C-alpha positions as CSV (number, residue, x, y, z in Angstrom):
1,M,-0.4,0.3,0.2
2,T,1.4,3.9,-0.9
3,D,0.9,6.2,2.0
4,K,-0.7,9.6,0.4
5,N,-0.4,11.5,4.1
6,D,-2.5,15.1,4.0
7,G,-3.7,14.8,7.1
8,S,-7.8,14.1,5.7
9,W,-7.4,10.9,7.5
10,L,-8.6,12.8,10.7
11,F,-11.9,13.4,9.2
12,S,-12.9,10.4,8.4
13,T,-11.8,8.7,11.6
14,L,-13.2,11.3,14.1
15,A,-16.7,10.4,11.7
16,A,-16.0,7.4,12.6
17,A,-14.8,7.2,16.4
18,A,-18.1,9.6,16.2
19,V,-20.2,6.8,15.7
20,L,-19.0,4.4,17.9
21,T,-19.9,6.9,20.7
22,V,-23.4,6.1,20.4
23,T,-22.6,2.0,19.3
24,M,-20.7,1.7,22.6
25,G,-22.2,3.6,25.0
26,A,-25.7,2.4,24.0
27,R,-23.8,-1.0,24.4
28,Q,-21.3,-0.5,27.9
29,S,-24.8,1.1,29.9
30,L,-27.1,-2.1,29.4
31,G,-26.1,-3.4,32.9
32,L,-27.6,-0.2,34.9
33,F,-31.0,-1.8,33.4
34,I,-30.4,-5.3,35.8
35,F,-32.4,-4.4,38.4
36,P,-34.8,-1.8,37.7
37,L,-35.5,-4.1,35.2
38,N,-35.8,-7.7,36.7
39,N,-38.3,-5.1,40.2
40,S,-40.3,-4.2,36.7
41,T,-40.0,-8.3,35.5
42,G,-40.0,-10.5,38.0
43,L,-37.5,-12.6,35.8
44,G,-34.8,-12.9,38.2
45,L,-30.7,-11.7,37.7
46,V,-29.6,-14.9,36.1
47,T,-32.5,-14.8,33.0
48,I,-31.4,-11.5,32.6
49,S,-28.0,-11.5,33.0
50,F,-28.2,-15.0,30.5
51,A,-30.3,-12.4,28.0
52,L,-27.6,-9.8,28.2
53,A,-25.1,-12.6,27.3
54,V,-26.5,-14.2,24.6
55,G,-25.5,-10.3,22.9
56,Q,-22.3,-10.5,24.1
57,F,-21.8,-13.4,22.2
58,V,-24.2,-12.0,18.8
59,W,-21.9,-9.0,19.6
60,G,-18.7,-10.9,18.5
61,A,-20.1,-13.0,16.3
62,V,-21.8,-10.5,13.8
63,Q,-19.2,-8.6,13.6
64,P,-16.9,-11.0,11.2
65,L,-20.0,-11.0,9.3
66,A,-20.2,-7.6,9.3
67,G,-16.8,-7.1,8.7
68,A,-16.9,-9.0,6.4
69,A,-20.0,-7.9,3.8
70,A,-18.1,-4.4,4.2
71,D,-15.1,-5.6,2.7
72,R,-17.3,-6.9,0.1
73,F,-20.4,-4.5,-0.8
74,G,-18.4,-1.2,1.4
75,P,-19.2,-0.8,4.9
76,A,-21.8,2.7,4.3
77,R,-24.6,0.0,4.0
78,V,-23.6,-2.1,6.8
79,L,-23.3,0.9,9.2
80,V,-26.5,2.1,9.0
81,G,-28.2,-1.2,8.3
82,G,-26.6,-1.9,11.9
83,V,-27.7,2.0,14.1
84,L,-31.6,0.9,12.9
85,I,-31.0,-3.0,14.1
86,L,-29.6,-1.3,17.1
87,A,-32.4,0.9,17.7
88,L,-35.1,-1.7,16.9
89,G,-33.6,-3.8,19.6
90,N,-33.8,-0.9,22.4
91,A,-37.1,0.1,21.6
92,L,-38.3,-3.3,22.0
93,T,-37.5,-3.9,24.7
94,P,-40.1,-2.7,27.1
95,F,-42.5,-5.1,25.4
96,M,-41.2,-8.2,26.2
97,T,-41.7,-9.8,29.4
98,S,-40.4,-12.9,29.1
99,A,-37.2,-14.7,28.7
100,L,-37.2,-15.1,25.3
101,G,-38.5,-11.7,24.5
102,L,-35.5,-10.5,26.6
103,V,-33.3,-12.5,24.5
104,I,-34.7,-11.5,21.0
105,S,-34.2,-7.7,22.0
106,L,-31.6,-7.6,23.9
107,G,-29.5,-10.2,23.0
108,L,-30.2,-10.1,19.1
109,L,-31.1,-7.0,17.8
110,S,-29.5,-4.9,19.4
111,A,-26.4,-6.8,20.1
112,I,-26.7,-7.5,15.8
113,G,-27.1,-3.2,15.9
114,A,-24.4,-2.6,17.9
115,G,-22.2,-5.4,16.6
116,A,-22.5,-4.1,12.7
117,G,-21.5,-0.4,13.8
118,S,-18.9,-1.3,16.5
119,F,-14.9,-1.5,15.9
120,S,-14.4,-4.5,12.7
121,V,-16.5,-1.7,10.9
122,L,-14.9,0.8,11.8
123,I,-11.3,0.7,11.7
124,G,-11.6,-1.3,8.5
125,A,-14.1,1.3,6.9
126,V,-11.3,3.4,7.7
127,A,-7.7,1.5,7.5
128,G,-7.6,2.2,3.6
129,R,-7.6,6.0,4.2
130,V,-4.7,5.9,6.8
131,P,-1.6,6.2,6.6
132,A,0.5,3.2,7.4
133,S,2.5,5.5,10.0
134,E,-0.7,6.9,11.6
135,R,-3.2,3.3,11.8
136,G,-2.3,3.8,15.0
137,S,-2.9,6.6,16.1
138,A,-6.7,6.1,14.2
139,A,-7.4,2.8,16.4
140,G,-7.1,4.7,19.2
141,I,-8.9,7.4,18.3
142,I,-11.8,6.0,16.7
143,N,-11.6,3.9,20.7
144,A,-11.5,6.9,22.7
145,G,-14.5,7.7,21.1
146,G,-16.3,3.6,22.1
147,S,-14.9,5.2,26.0
148,F,-16.2,9.4,25.0
149,G,-19.7,6.7,25.1
150,Q,-19.4,4.8,27.7
151,F,-18.6,8.1,29.8
152,V,-21.7,10.6,28.2
153,F,-24.5,7.6,28.0
154,A,-23.9,6.4,31.2
155,P,-25.0,9.2,33.9
156,L,-27.2,9.7,31.2
157,L,-29.0,7.0,31.0
158,Q,-29.0,6.8,35.2
159,L,-30.7,10.1,34.9
160,L,-33.4,9.0,32.3
161,I,-33.7,5.7,34.6
162,S,-34.1,8.1,37.8
163,T,-36.9,10.3,35.8
164,L,-38.7,8.8,32.9
165,G,-38.4,4.7,34.6
166,W,-36.8,2.2,32.8
167,M,-38.9,2.3,29.6
168,G,-38.7,5.3,28.9
169,A,-34.7,5.8,29.0
170,M,-35.1,2.4,26.9
171,W,-37.3,4.3,24.3
172,S,-35.4,7.4,24.8
173,L,-32.3,5.7,23.8
174,A,-33.5,4.2,20.8
175,I,-33.8,7.7,19.9
176,I,-31.0,8.7,20.7
177,T,-29.4,5.9,18.7
178,L,-30.4,7.8,15.7
179,G,-28.1,10.2,16.0
180,A,-25.9,8.0,14.4
181,L,-27.3,8.0,11.2
182,P,-25.8,11.6,10.0
183,L,-22.4,10.7,11.1
184,V,-22.2,7.8,8.7
185,R,-22.6,10.0,5.9
186,M,-19.2,12.1,6.5
187,M,-16.8,9.2,7.6
188,H,-17.3,9.0,3.5
189,R,-16.8,12.8,2.9
190,S,-12.6,12.9,3.1
191,S,-11.1,11.4,0.3
192,P,-9.1,8.0,0.3
193,V,-5.1,8.1,1.3
194,A,-4.3,4.9,0.8
195,V,-4.1,3.7,-2.4
196,W,-3.6,-0.9,-2.8
197,S,-0.7,-2.1,-4.2
198,T,-0.3,-4.3,-7.2
199,H,0.6,-7.1,-4.5
200,E,-2.6,-5.6,-2.3
201,R,-4.9,-6.5,-5.3
202,L,-4.1,-9.8,-5.8
203,V,-4.3,-11.0,-2.4
204,G,-6.8,-13.2,-3.7
205,T,-10.4,-14.3,-2.1
206,L,-11.3,-13.3,1.9
207,R,-12.0,-17.1,2.3
208,R,-8.2,-17.6,1.2
209,A,-7.6,-15.2,3.6
210,V,-9.1,-16.1,6.5
211,K,-7.9,-19.8,6.1
212,N,-4.3,-18.6,6.1
213,A,-5.3,-16.2,9.4
214,L,-6.7,-19.6,10.6
215,A,-3.5,-21.5,10.8
216,D,-1.4,-18.9,11.5
217,R,0.1,-19.4,15.6
218,N,0.4,-15.2,16.6
219,Y,-3.2,-15.0,14.8
220,L,-4.8,-17.3,17.4
221,L,-2.8,-16.0,20.1
222,L,-3.8,-13.0,19.7
223,H,-7.3,-14.7,19.8
224,G,-6.7,-16.3,22.7
225,G,-5.9,-12.4,24.7
226,F,-8.8,-11.3,23.1
227,F,-11.3,-14.0,25.3
228,T,-9.9,-12.8,28.1
229,C,-10.3,-9.3,27.4
230,G,-14.4,-10.1,26.8
231,F,-14.7,-12.2,30.2
232,H,-13.1,-8.9,31.7
233,I,-15.6,-6.2,30.0
234,A,-18.6,-8.6,30.3
235,L,-17.9,-8.9,33.9
236,I,-17.8,-5.9,35.0
237,V,-20.0,-3.8,32.6
238,T,-22.6,-6.5,34.0
239,H,-22.0,-6.9,37.8
240,L,-20.9,-3.8,38.7
241,P,-23.9,-2.2,39.7
242,G,-24.4,-5.2,40.9
243,E,-21.6,-5.2,43.1
244,V,-21.8,-1.5,44.1
245,N,-24.8,-2.8,45.4
246,L,-24.1,-5.6,47.5
247,H,-21.9,-3.3,49.2
248,G,-24.6,-0.8,50.2
249,L,-23.7,1.8,48.0
250,T,-26.4,4.1,46.0
251,A,-27.0,3.7,42.1
252,S,-25.3,7.0,41.0
253,V,-21.8,5.0,42.7
254,A,-22.4,2.5,39.7
255,S,-23.3,5.1,36.8
256,W,-20.6,6.8,37.7
257,S,-18.2,4.1,37.9
258,L,-19.3,2.7,34.3
259,A,-18.5,6.4,33.3
260,V,-14.9,6.9,35.0
261,I,-14.6,4.1,33.2
262,G,-15.4,5.4,29.8
263,L,-13.8,8.9,30.7
264,S,-10.3,7.0,31.8
265,N,-10.1,5.3,29.3
266,I,-10.5,8.1,26.4
267,A,-7.0,8.2,27.8
268,G,-5.8,5.1,27.7
269,S,-7.0,4.4,23.8
270,L,-4.8,7.0,23.1
271,V,-1.9,6.4,24.8
272,A,-2.5,2.9,23.2
273,G,-2.6,3.8,19.8
274,W,0.8,6.1,20.1
275,C,2.1,3.5,21.7
276,V,1.1,0.8,18.9
277,N,2.8,2.8,16.6
278,H,6.7,3.2,19.0
279,Y,6.6,-0.4,20.4
280,R,5.4,-3.5,19.5
281,G,2.1,-4.7,20.0
282,K,2.8,-7.8,21.3
283,Y,4.4,-6.1,24.9
284,V,1.3,-3.1,25.3
285,L,-0.8,-6.0,25.4
286,F,1.3,-8.3,27.7
287,S,1.7,-4.4,29.9
288,I,-2.1,-3.9,29.7
289,Y,-3.4,-7.5,30.3
290,G,-0.7,-7.3,33.5
291,S,-2.1,-4.2,35.1
292,R,-5.6,-5.8,35.0
293,A,-4.1,-9.1,36.8
294,M,-2.7,-6.6,39.6
295,L,-5.7,-3.9,39.8
296,V,-8.0,-6.8,40.2
297,L,-6.2,-7.8,43.5
298,L,-5.4,-4.6,45.1
299,Y,-9.4,-4.4,44.0
300,L,-10.1,-7.7,46.5
301,A,-7.7,-5.9,48.9
302,A,-9.0,-2.3,49.9
303,P,-12.2,-1.6,51.5
304,K,-15.4,-1.1,49.3
305,S,-15.9,2.6,50.2
306,A,-17.1,5.4,46.6
307,W,-13.9,6.4,46.3
308,T,-12.7,2.8,46.0
309,F,-15.2,2.2,42.8
310,Y,-14.0,5.6,41.7
311,L,-10.0,4.7,42.0
312,Y,-10.8,0.9,40.3
313,A,-12.4,2.3,37.7
314,I,-9.9,5.2,36.5
315,G,-7.1,1.9,37.0
316,L,-9.4,-0.2,35.2
317,G,-10.5,2.8,32.5
318,F,-6.6,3.0,31.1
319,T,-7.0,-0.3,29.7
320,W,-10.6,-1.0,28.8
321,L,-10.7,-1.2,25.3
322,A,-7.1,0.0,24.4
323,T,-6.4,-3.7,23.8
324,V,-8.3,-2.7,20.6
325,P,-5.3,-0.6,18.7
326,P,-2.3,-3.0,19.3
327,T,-4.8,-6.6,17.6
328,A,-5.4,-4.4,15.3
329,G,-2.9,-3.2,14.5
330,V,-0.7,-6.3,14.6
331,I,-3.7,-8.1,12.4
332,G,-2.4,-5.4,10.5
333,K,1.4,-6.6,10.1
334,L,0.5,-9.9,9.9
335,F,-1.6,-9.7,7.0
336,G,-2.6,-6.3,5.6
337,T,-5.5,-3.7,5.6
338,R,-7.3,-5.5,3.0
339,Y,-9.6,-7.7,4.6
340,L,-8.8,-6.0,8.3
341,A,-11.9,-5.8,9.0
342,T,-12.8,-9.4,8.6
343,L,-10.4,-10.5,10.3
344,F,-10.2,-8.3,13.3
345,G,-14.2,-9.0,13.2
346,L,-12.9,-12.4,13.9
347,T,-11.0,-11.7,17.0
348,L,-13.5,-9.8,18.0
349,L,-15.5,-13.4,18.0
350,S,-13.7,-14.4,20.5
351,H,-13.7,-11.2,23.0
352,Q,-17.6,-11.8,23.5
353,T,-16.8,-15.6,23.9
354,G,-15.5,-14.8,26.9
355,G,-17.8,-11.8,27.3
356,F,-21.0,-14.3,27.0
357,L,-19.1,-16.2,29.7
358,G,-18.2,-13.5,31.1
359,A,-21.3,-11.8,32.0
360,W,-23.8,-15.1,32.9
361,L,-21.0,-17.2,35.5
362,G,-21.8,-13.4,37.0
363,G,-25.3,-14.1,37.5
364,L,-24.6,-17.6,38.0
365,A,-21.7,-16.7,40.8
366,F,-24.3,-14.6,42.3
367,S,-27.1,-16.7,41.8
368,H,-25.1,-19.7,44.4
369,Y,-23.1,-17.9,46.7
370,G,-24.4,-14.1,47.1
371,D,-21.4,-12.4,45.5
372,Y,-18.9,-12.1,42.8
373,L,-16.3,-13.3,44.7
374,W,-15.5,-16.3,43.4
375,M,-15.4,-14.3,39.6
376,W,-13.1,-11.7,40.4
377,Y,-9.8,-14.1,40.6
378,A,-11.5,-15.8,37.7
379,D,-10.9,-13.0,36.4
380,A,-7.3,-12.0,37.5
381,V,-6.1,-15.5,36.6
382,L,-6.8,-14.9,32.9
383,A,-6.3,-11.9,32.5
384,A,-2.4,-13.1,33.8
385,G,-2.0,-16.2,31.7
386,A,-3.3,-13.0,28.9
387,A,-0.2,-11.5,29.3
388,L,2.0,-14.0,29.2
389,C,0.3,-15.3,26.3
390,N,0.9,-12.6,23.6
391,L,4.7,-13.2,24.8
392,P,5.3,-15.1,22.1
393,I,3.6,-13.4,19.0
394,R,5.4,-13.3,15.9
395,E,5.3,-9.9,15.4
396,P,7.4,-8.3,11.8
397,R,8.2,-4.5,12.4
398,A,7.4,-3.5,9.5
399,E,3.4,-4.4,7.8
400,P,3.8,-6.8,4.9
401,I,3.1,-6.2,1.6
402,A,0.6,-8.8,1.5
403,V,1.1,-12.0,-1.2
404,P,-1.3,-14.7,-3.0
405,A,-1.2,-18.1,-1.1
């Protein structure tokens, strides 16, 4: 790929970040609805957690499919469809009074819509417009958009739940989600700044690219680490409000903790993007996962006050979704960017397989033991394993020229 770095890539990147602000903000704040929804429907925490766990998995499962569709037909149609489906899922949720209904609205529709408007499609859409030297920074900016969404949406939705009830808040969320539609159009106003080389045009079919990647040990190690990332994030976004409630603190502590995580990750994402441009991605990932293990252990040893949760949120937030730029960066180095949306989407499927377990097992743990202690221990162990999992990756120093298999 040859670069034409005139700076116009920044406009598309900021528009993509704004889209992610909406889709991730809507998705990452759903844990705030668990207790109000349970009080209203009486379905039980395990049932509601299962519906959200299905959503975690479906959000990941749709990523490679949406990425493949975007690689073939262009990202605009995929993004518009995703926003509309996300809004529909949120709008239908208040009408669902059964476990199956929640699985359909939150576990399928909302998750499919959010997945189609998430990392794999957005990063893939921008990658062809960004010079290789700026690709890490672009991924960090897009990632920061998702974190900003969490910072904005968590306290906003908590306010709406308090004033309008959870049903009114969910309908409001559906309307707000539609605000991402004009942002999709803005993503394509700037001209591409990268031109495919002859070798990259000859890379072959999507099926061949996926087959080659799945046979690559380095790619599979990235999947292992990202699985743990999904477990960690889903556990927290789904059950942190319950953990806060368990220690006798108010719902506002939970919503502001989620908001602080998002705010802190804006800085973390930008730093991670910068690090990808200057250091090996695998070492960045090792540092992120290792720090998570230490933070969880520190949290377990600390007294459970509001400030403990806020400080914990700051530490967690700095690494929250900061795994995205180095993971996408390593994939780009290994296989080029021609099918980045699909290949990164497959890693997100691993991410959300872990997310399904984090959300669902958290509900089961609370139901059986009355707390989340064993889930926190499992999170720390998995994070340490993920850190070690990234060290053996043989990461190229420079992006390879893609050639036919």
